[in-house]
C-alpha positions in Angstrom: -5.4 21.5 11.0 -2.7 22.1 7.8 -2.1 25.1 6.3 -0.9 23.8 2.8 -3.6 21.9 1.1 -1.4 20.4 -1.0 0.3 18.7 1.9 -2.2 16.9 1.5 -3.5 15.8 -1.7 0.9 15.3 -2.5 0.1 12.6 0.7 -2.9 10.8 -1.3 -1.3 8.1 -3.9 1.1 7.3 -0.6 -1.5 6.4 1.6 -3.0 4.6 -2.0 0.6 2.8 -2.0 1.0 2.2 1.6 -2.9 0.9 1.1 -1.8 -1.6 -1.7 0.7 -3.1 0.1 -1.2 -3.2 3.4 -3.9 -5.4 1.3 -1.8 -8.0 -0.1 -0.5 -8.8 3.0 -4.0 -8.9 4.0 -5.2 -11.0 1.5 -1.5 -13.6 1.4 -2.7 -13.7 4.5 -6.3 -14.9 4.2 -5.1 -17.0 1.5 -2.3 -19.3 3.5 -5.1 -19.6 6.4 -8.3 -20.6 3.7 -4.8 -23.1 2.3 -4.5 -24.1 6.1 -7.5 -25.3 6.4 -7.9 -27.0 3.9 -5.1 -28.8 4.2 -5.8 -29.8 8.2 -3.2 -28.3 9.5 -3.7 -25.9 12.9 -6.2 -23.9 14.0 -3.6 -22.2 16.2 -1.9 -21.3 13.4 -4.9 -20.5 11.7 -6.6 -18.3 14.6 -2.9 -16.6 15.0 -2.3 -15.8 11.3 -5.8 -14.3 11.2 -5.9 -12.1 14.4 -2.6 -10.6 12.7 -4.5 -10.0 8.9 -7.3 -8.6 11.2 -5.2 -6.8 12.9 -2.6 -5.1 11.3 -6.1 -4.2 9.1 -7.6 -2.3 11.4 -4.1 -0.1 12.1 -3.0 0.4 8.5 -6.9 1.7 8.0 -6.3 3.1 11.3 -3.4 5.3 11.4 -5.0 6.1 7.4 -7.6 7.9 8.9 -5.2 9.8 10.9 -4.1 11.8 7.8 -8.4 12.6 7.3 -11.1 11.1 4.5 -9.7 11.4 1.8 -6.8 9.9 3.1 -8.6 6.5 4.4 -10.5 7.0 1.8 -6.9 6.2 -0.6 -6.2 3.8 1.2 -9.3 2.1 0.9 -9.0 1.7 -2.6 -5.5 0.7 -2.4 -7.5 -2.0 -0.1 -9.7 -3.2 -2.8 -7.4 -2.6 -5.9 -5.2 -5.2 -4.2 -8.9 -7.8 -3.0 -9.3 -7.2 -6.5 -5.2 -8.3 -8.5 -5.2 -11.2 -6.2 -8.2 -12.8 -7.0 -7.5 -12.4 -10.7 -4.7 -13.6 -10.0 -6.6 -17.7 -8.4 -8.1 -16.7 -11.6 -5.1 -16.7 -13.5 -4.0 -20.2 -12.1 -7.2 -21.9 -11.4 -7.2 -22.1 -15.4 
C-alpha cells in the first residue's frame, strides 16, 4: 500500500482522461463496425474490429483496476463520458 495518499488522488484525473481516450477509441470503433455491417462490408473485418475494441477496453480497465477501486471508477467514468460525447455527436450529425 502506498503511504502517500495524495499520490493516488493525483492519479485519478489521469485515470479519468485515460478512460475518456479509451472510450473515444472504443465507441469510434463501434461506429465503424456498425457502418461496416450496414454497408455490407467484410464480416472478418467486423469481427476483428469487435474483438479488438473489446480487448482494448478490457485491458484498459484492468490496468486502471491495478490502481485501486477509485482509479477504476475514474476510468469507467471517463468511458461513460466518452459514450455521452459520441451519442451527442451522432445526434448533431443526424439533425
